DRENPA-803280 format. One record per residue (C-alpha): x, y, z. Coordinates in steps of 0.02 Angstrom, whole numbers, padded with zeros to 5 digits, always signed. Example, Ala and Ser with C-alpha at 12.3 -4.5 7.8 and 13.67 -1.06 7.14 Angstrom:
2
+00615-00225+00390 +00684-00053+00357 
//
This chain:
105
+01998+01113+00387 +01891+00996+00488 +01705+00961+00458 +01608+01002+00599 +01460+00922+00683 +01281+00963+00633 +01231+01124+00691 +01122+01125+00850 +00983+01240+00911 +01046+01400+01002 +01002+01369+01195 +01064+01538+01246 +00892+01552+01331 +00965+01443+01469 +00980+01595+01582 +01177+01573+01587 +01270+01727+01573 +01439+01757+01463 +01538+01798+01626 +01726+01787+01640 +01776+01608+01640 +01610+01534+01562 +01622+01429+01397 +01504+01483+01258 +01462+01401+01084 +01544+01493+00937 +01429+01511+00784 +01414+01608+00618 +01276+01748+00593 +01153+01605+00602 +01093+01590+00775 +01075+01403+00766 +01245+01363+00673 +01347+01314+00822 +01432+01148+00792 +01595+01108+00858 +01686+01267+00916 +01684+01358+01072 +01765+01504+01165 +01810+01551+01346 +01754+01723+01408 +01905+01808+01466 +01803+01960+01543 +01609+01983+01572 +01519+01991+01405 +01348+02052+01429 +01329+02097+01252 +01334+01908+01205 +01198+01865+01323 +01028+01818+01256 +00913+01967+01241 +00777+01915+01121 +00741+01766+00994 +00779+01882+00833 +00927+01907+00738 +01080+01974+00842 +00970+01960+00997 +01006+01771+01013 +01164+01778+01092 +01293+01648+01122 +01245+01496+01228 +01345+01471+01384 +01374+01283+01431 +01516+01272+01549 +01645+01359+01660 +01819+01349+01694 +01819+01294+01886 +02019+01280+01895 +02162+01337+01785 +02093+01518+01737 +02276+01571+01758 +02316+01450+01615 +02179+01522+01512 +02237+01704+01554 +02424+01647+01490 +02339+01577+01318 +02258+01739+01296 +02431+01832+01301 +02491+01731+01138 +02544+01833+00998 +02410+01844+00867 +02392+01897+00682 +02320+01843+00518 +02294+01660+00477 +02215+01618+00318 +02053+01718+00307 +02051+01736+00498 +02121+01887+00588 +02177+01904+00774 +02207+01726+00795 +02359+01648+00885 +02513+01639+00767 +02550+01473+00838 +02428+01323+00889 +02368+01322+01063 +02323+01142+01112 +02203+01099+01254 +02286+00928+01312 +02159+00879+01453 +01990+00958+01509 +01879+00864+01636 +01703+00883+01710 +01697+00942+01885 +01599+00833+02005 +01461+00923+02080 
//
């Protein structure tokens, strides 16, 4: 177990959508609880987009996009999953991201 960073304000109002290949902040039921974990959308997930600043309507803040290597992400998604501690449907073996870089605009 690692300690995370302090929680940040949910920025899902930024207008970005949870589309295939985008990176979004993971959080608890508290919309302003994101700290250090993220997920990559494997498909378009409009149900995760911001709708209103109340309860589940906050959505999940998109902050980036995979611009190359989506085939690698797709292969990671095929990993065998199961129960790990109190979490279900997680990879049975660790998947490590060894390198990520910011694309130049």
